PAMIZA-172096 format. One record per residue: residue number from 1; residue in three letters; y, x, z of N, C-alpha, C in turn. Coordinates in steps of 0.1 Angstrom, whole numbers, plus 5000, padded with zeros to 4 digits. Layout:
+-----+--------+------+------+------+------+------+------+------+------+------+
| num | residu |  n.Y |  n.X |  n.Z | ca.Y | ca.X | ca.Z |  c.Y |  c.X |  c.Z |
+-----+--------+------+------+------+------+------+------+------+------+------+
| NUM |    ala |    Y |    X |    Z |    Y |    X |    Z |    Y |    X |    Z |
...
+-----+--------+------+------+------+------+------+------+------+------+------+
REM end
This chain:
+-----+--------+------+------+------+------+------+------+------+------+------+
| num | residu |  n.Y |  n.X |  n.Z | ca.Y | ca.X | ca.Z |  c.Y |  c.X |  c.Z |
+-----+--------+------+------+------+------+------+------+------+------+------+
|   1 |    met | 3783 | 3448 | 3678 | 3771 | 3443 | 3685 | 3769 | 3452 | 3693 |
|   2 |    ala | 3773 | 3444 | 3705 | 3770 | 3449 | 3720 | 3761 | 3459 | 3722 |
|   3 |    glu | 3765 | 3466 | 3733 | 3755 | 3479 | 3736 | 3748 | 3473 | 3745 |
|   4 |    phe | 3736 | 3471 | 3751 | 3726 | 3469 | 3764 | 3725 | 3482 | 3768 |
|   5 |    lys | 3726 | 3486 | 3779 | 3728 | 3499 | 3786 | 3707 | 3498 | 3790 |
|   6 |    lys | 3701 | 3503 | 3787 | 3685 | 3504 | 3788 | 3679 | 3514 | 3802 |
|   7 |    phe | 3675 | 3506 | 3810 | 3677 | 3518 | 3821 | 3656 | 3525 | 3816 |
|   8 |    ser | 3659 | 3539 | 3822 | 3647 | 3545 | 3819 | 3635 | 3545 | 3829 |
|   9 |    pro | 3628 | 3545 | 3832 | 3614 | 3547 | 3842 | 3624 | 3552 | 3857 |
|  10 |    ala | 3624 | 3567 | 3846 | 3629 | 3577 | 3861 | 3646 | 3570 | 3865 |
|  11 |    ala | 3658 | 3563 | 3861 | 3668 | 3559 | 3866 | 3665 | 3546 | 3870 |
|  12 |    arg | 3655 | 3543 | 3871 | 3652 | 3530 | 3883 | 3652 | 3528 | 3896 |
|  13 |    gly | 3660 | 3523 | 3905 | 3657 | 3525 | 3914 | 3644 | 3526 | 3924 |
|  14 |    lys | 3645 | 3537 | 3931 | 3631 | 3539 | 3938 | 3630 | 3532 | 3949 |
|  15 |    ala | 3631 | 3527 | 3958 | 3637 | 3523 | 3970 | 3619 | 3523 | 3980 |
|  16 |    ala | 3611 | 3510 | 3972 | 3604 | 3511 | 3987 | 3590 | 3517 | 3986 |
|  17 |    arg | 3588 | 3520 | 4000 | 3572 | 3535 | 4001 | 3566 | 3524 | 4010 |
|  18 |    val | 3551 | 3532 | 4003 | 3541 | 3524 | 4009 | 3541 | 3533 | 4026 |
|  19 |    ser | 3534 | 3519 | 4036 | 3530 | 3534 | 4048 | 3510 | 3532 | 4041 |
|  20 |    ser | 3509 | 3540 | 4058 | 3493 | 3543 | 4060 | 3487 | 3530 | 4062 |
|  21 |    thr | 3493 | 3523 | 4065 | 3482 | 3505 | 4061 | 3485 | 3498 | 4050 |
|  22 |    gly | 3490 | 3502 | 4038 | 3495 | 3499 | 4027 | 3506 | 3494 | 4026 |
|  23 |    lys | 3513 | 3489 | 4034 | 3525 | 3479 | 4036 | 3534 | 3489 | 4029 |
|  24 |    val | 3548 | 3481 | 4019 | 3555 | 3481 | 4013 | 3570 | 3483 | 4019 |
|  25 |    tyr | 3577 | 3487 | 4026 | 3587 | 3486 | 4034 | 3598 | 3496 | 4033 |
|  26 |    val | 3612 | 3493 | 4031 | 3620 | 3500 | 4033 | 3627 | 3503 | 4046 |
|  27 |    asp | 3628 | 3515 | 4047 | 3639 | 3522 | 4056 | 3650 | 3522 | 4063 |
|  28 |    tyr | 3655 | 3512 | 4070 | 3673 | 3510 | 4073 | 3680 | 3522 | 4074 |
|  29 |    arg | 3671 | 3532 | 4077 | 3677 | 3542 | 4084 | 3680 | 3553 | 4078 |
|  30 |    gln | 3678 | 3550 | 4063 | 3678 | 3559 | 4052 | 3692 | 3559 | 4044 |
|  31 |    ala | 3703 | 3557 | 4052 | 3717 | 3552 | 4046 | 3719 | 3557 | 4031 |
|  32 |    asp | 3719 | 3570 | 4031 | 3722 | 3579 | 4019 | 3713 | 3575 | 4008 |
|  33 |    asp | 3700 | 3565 | 4006 | 3694 | 3561 | 4001 | 3697 | 3546 | 3994 |
|  34 |    leu | 3707 | 3543 | 4005 | 3708 | 3525 | 4005 | 3722 | 3526 | 4000 |
|  35 |    arg | 3728 | 3535 | 4001 | 3740 | 3537 | 3995 | 3738 | 3540 | 3983 |
|  36 |    arg | 3729 | 3541 | 3974 | 3729 | 3542 | 3958 | 3726 | 3525 | 3952 |
|  37 |    phe | 3722 | 3514 | 3958 | 3722 | 3503 | 3963 | 3740 | 3491 | 3962 |
|  38 |    leu | 3748 | 3498 | 3968 | 3758 | 3497 | 3968 | 3771 | 3496 | 3958 |
|  39 |    thr | 3778 | 3487 | 3954 | 3782 | 3489 | 3948 | 3801 | 3498 | 3952 |
|  40 |    pro | 3813 | 3506 | 3944 | 3822 | 3508 | 3955 | 3826 | 3504 | 3960 |
|  41 |    asn | 3824 | 3488 | 3964 | 3838 | 3480 | 3970 | 3829 | 3480 | 3980 |
|  42 |    gly | 3813 | 3483 | 3982 | 3805 | 3481 | 3992 | 3793 | 3466 | 3992 |
|  43 |    lys | 3794 | 3456 | 3975 | 3787 | 3450 | 3978 | 3771 | 3454 | 3972 |
|  44 |    ile | 3762 | 3447 | 3976 | 3751 | 3452 | 3972 | 3755 | 3447 | 3956 |
|  45 |    gln | 3746 | 3455 | 3949 | 3737 | 3458 | 3935 | 3728 | 3445 | 3929 |
|  46 |    ser | 3731 | 3441 | 3921 | 3719 | 3429 | 3917 | 3707 | 3438 | 3911 |
|  47 |    arg | 3699 | 3427 | 3909 | 3687 | 3431 | 3900 | 3691 | 3439 | 3892 |
|  48 |    lys | 3695 | 3431 | 3885 | 3701 | 3435 | 3867 | 3704 | 3453 | 3874 |
|  49 |    lys | 3709 | 3452 | 3879 | 3717 | 3465 | 3876 | 3711 | 3482 | 3882 |
|  50 |    thr | 3702 | 3466 | 3898 | 3690 | 3487 | 3901 | 3680 | 3488 | 3894 |
|  51 |    gly | 3672 | 3476 | 3896 | 3658 | 3478 | 3886 | 3645 | 3473 | 3891 |
|  52 |    leu | 3653 | 3466 | 3900 | 3641 | 3466 | 3913 | 3635 | 3449 | 3907 |
|  53 |    thr | 3619 | 3448 | 3915 | 3618 | 3442 | 3914 | 3621 | 3426 | 3923 |
|  54 |    ala | 3614 | 3416 | 3920 | 3625 | 3406 | 3934 | 3620 | 3410 | 3947 |
|  55 |    arg | 3607 | 3413 | 3954 | 3605 | 3416 | 3968 | 3612 | 3428 | 3968 |
|  56 |    glu | 3610 | 3438 | 3956 | 3624 | 3452 | 3963 | 3635 | 3449 | 3966 |
|  57 |    gln | 3640 | 3438 | 3961 | 3655 | 3433 | 3964 | 3655 | 3429 | 3975 |
|  58 |    arg | 3644 | 3419 | 3976 | 3647 | 3415 | 3985 | 3644 | 3425 | 4000 |
|  59 |    leu | 3635 | 3431 | 4001 | 3636 | 3443 | 4009 | 3649 | 3456 | 4014 |
|  60 |    val | 3652 | 3457 | 4001 | 3667 | 3471 | 4000 | 3680 | 3459 | 4008 |
|  61 |    ser | 3676 | 3445 | 4002 | 3691 | 3437 | 4011 | 3690 | 3434 | 4021 |
|  62 |    gln | 3679 | 3435 | 4031 | 3676 | 3435 | 4042 | 3679 | 3445 | 4050 |
|  63 |    ala | 3674 | 3461 | 4046 | 3674 | 3471 | 4053 | 3690 | 3475 | 4052 |
|  64 |    ile | 3700 | 3465 | 4039 | 3714 | 3473 | 4037 | 3721 | 3459 | 4051 |
|  65 |    lys | 3716 | 3448 | 4052 | 3721 | 3441 | 4063 | 3720 | 3452 | 4077 |
|  66 |    arg | 3707 | 3456 | 4078 | 3703 | 3459 | 4090 | 3712 | 3474 | 4096 |
|  67 |    ala | 3713 | 3485 | 4085 | 3721 | 3495 | 4082 | 3736 | 3491 | 4089 |
|  68 |    arg | 3737 | 3482 | 4083 | 3751 | 3475 | 4082 | 3753 | 3473 | 4102 |
|  69 |    tyr | 3746 | 3467 | 4105 | 3745 | 3460 | 4116 | 3747 | 3470 | 4128 |
|  70 |    met | 3738 | 3486 | 4122 | 3737 | 3493 | 4132 | 3743 | 3502 | 4129 |
|  71 |    ser | 3757 | 3501 | 4122 | 3765 | 3513 | 4117 | 3762 | 3526 | 4111 |
|  72 |    leu | 3757 | 3524 | 4101 | 3746 | 3533 | 4093 | 3757 | 3537 | 4079 |
|  73 |    leu | 3758 | 3524 | 4075 | 3765 | 3517 | 4065 | 3780 | 3507 | 4070 |
|  74 |    pro | 3785 | 3513 | 4061 | 3801 | 3498 | 4063 | 3801 | 3488 | 4054 |
|  75 |    tyr | 3807 | 3476 | 4062 | 3806 | 3468 | 4053 | 3816 | 3466 | 4046 |
|  76 |    thr | 3822 | 3476 | 4044 | 3837 | 3468 | 4037 | 3831 | 3483 | 4028 |
|  77 |    ser | 3850 | 3488 | 4015 | 3845 | 3498 | 4008 | 3862 | 3508 | 4010 |
|  78 |    ala | 3864 | 3506 | 4031 | 3872 | 3514 | 4030 | 3868 | 3531 | 4035 |
|  79 |    thr | 3852 | 3537 | 4042 | 3849 | 3542 | 4044 | 3835 | 3552 | 4034 |
|  80 |    leu | 3840 | 3542 | 4022 | 3827 | 3550 | 4014 | 3832 | 3558 | 4009 |
+-----+--------+------+------+------+------+------+------+------+------+------+
REM end
């Protein structure tokens, strides 16, 4: 029988933060935190792997794309 990898709450990705006004956001300038959500080839990992909610996954993917545009994260794995 195949074994499934179970995520404990501590192992799940915690990317979103709450501002003082109560808005949930992901900071694109935190490149080290966002790098955890990339595969070794530089692709964005799925929700199944990261353990994020749908909303958090959308925020993380948008933050990764912004960080790539600002040259904080690479587009490919050549520099990972």
